N, C-alpha and C positions, 0 to 999 in steps of 0.2 A: 913724654908729655902729651903727645897726640895719639894715645892708645885707643881712644874712643872713635877716632876717624875710621879706621878699617872696620870696626864693629858696626858703626852707623852706616857706612857704605854697603856693608854686607846685608844689613837689614833692608836698606832701600832696594838693593838688587833682588832680594828674596820677595819683598812686597810687590815689586813690579812684575817679577816672573810669575808669581801666583795670580796676579790680576790678568796677565797675558794668557795664562793657561785656563782661566775660568771657563771660557766658551768651549775649549777643547775638552775639559772634564765633563761639562754638561752634555755636550754632543756624544761623547764616548759613553756616558751613563745612559743616555737615551737609546743608543745603539744596543747596549746590553739589555735594557728594558724591553725593547721591541723584540729582540731575539728570544729572550726568556718567555715573553708572552706567547710567542709562536710555539715554542716547545710545550708550554703549559696547555695551550689549546690542543695541540696534537695529542698530548697525554689524556686530557679530559675526553676528547672526542673518541679516542681509541678505547677508553674505558667504557664509553657509551655504545661501543660496537661498530664505530666507523673505522674502516680500514684505510690505511695510507700506504702508498708505495714506499719501499725502502729508500729510494733516492730522495724522497722528501725528508724523511727522518735524518738521513746522513747529511744532506745539505744544510738543513736547519741547525743540526747539532754542530756542524763545522762553523757555521756563522756565529752561533752563540759562543763557541770556544774562542773564535778570533775576536769577538767583541770583548770578552773577559780579558784576554791578553792585551788588547789595545787599551782598555781602561787601566789595567795594572801598570802598563808602561807609561801611560799619560800621568798617572798619580806620581810615579817615580820621577818623571821629568819635571813635573810641577814642583817637586821637592828639591830640585836642583841637580838631578843626575844628568850629566852631559851624555853619557852612554845611552840612557833611556830616551833622551831627545833624539839622538841619532837613529836609534832603532825605530822610533815612532815616525821619523821622516822617511824611512825606508818602507816600513810595513804598511802604513796607512794607504799610500798610493797603490801598492800591490793588491791589497784587499779590495779597494775600490775597483781596480781593473778586473779582478776576478769576478766581482759581483756583476759588473757590466757584461762580461763575457757570458756568464751563466744566465743572466736575465735575457740576453739577446738570442739564446739558442731556442728556436721555435720548437714547441712540443716537448721540451725536456722536463719542464715543471708545469703544473697547472697555473693558470693566470693568477689565482689568489696567492700562491706561493711566490710567483714572480713579482707581484706587487709588494709583498712584505720584504723580499730581498732588495727590491729597488728602493724602498724606504730606508732600509739599512744602509745601502750605498749612498743615498742622499744625505744621511746623517753623518757618514764618515767622510764624504767629499770635502766639507769645509775644514775638517780636522787635518786632512792631507794638505790642504792649501795653507792653513794657518801655521802649521809647524814648519812648513818649508819657506815661509816668508823670510826675506833677509833680516828684517828687524828682530826675528826670534833669536838669531844667533847672539845678539847682544846680551841675552839672559844666560848664556853659557860661554863665558870667556875661556879661551884656551889657556891651559896652565903651561908654564915654561918647562 
């Protein structure tokens, strides 16, 4: 007789989870956009004859790849994947830490690249904080 209760409770859980993940998804998408814009700039500038060090290409490519992975995991977590949420809880702080380390190495990258990398880190920092908040675990109940 109460068959709609679990269905309704599931919808409420889904709605609140999606709302909780909205800022995570927006920040992750911005992370991808900034990283993609940097690769686009490098491509256009290279086509115009400006040369860039291989380290810049590699670092910016790795950041774009990590941004795409973070966004894909965040989308999966927003859809209810507990495993994706756990991966996001682990991966996002690691990437933020890597960005901080790379940005703080003097002379490794030009200042304009370090600035872009810092912006990417600042976009991902709130993601790392939000997904690790205790209230987020309520959206991913453990199964028996």
